[in-house]
C-alpha positions, 0 to 999 in steps of 0.5 A: 500500500502507498500512503500520503500525508500533507505536512504544513511548511513555511512555504506551503504544503509538502507531500510525504509518501511512504510504502508499507505500514503507515500511521492511522491518520495517513490517507491510504491508497492501493498501489 
C-alpha cells in the first residue's frame, strides 16, 4: 500500500509518501 500525508511548511504544503505500514491518520491508497 502507498500512503500520503500533507505536512504544513513555511512555504506551503509538502507531500510525504511512504510504502508499507503507515500511521492511522495517513490517507491510504492501493498501489
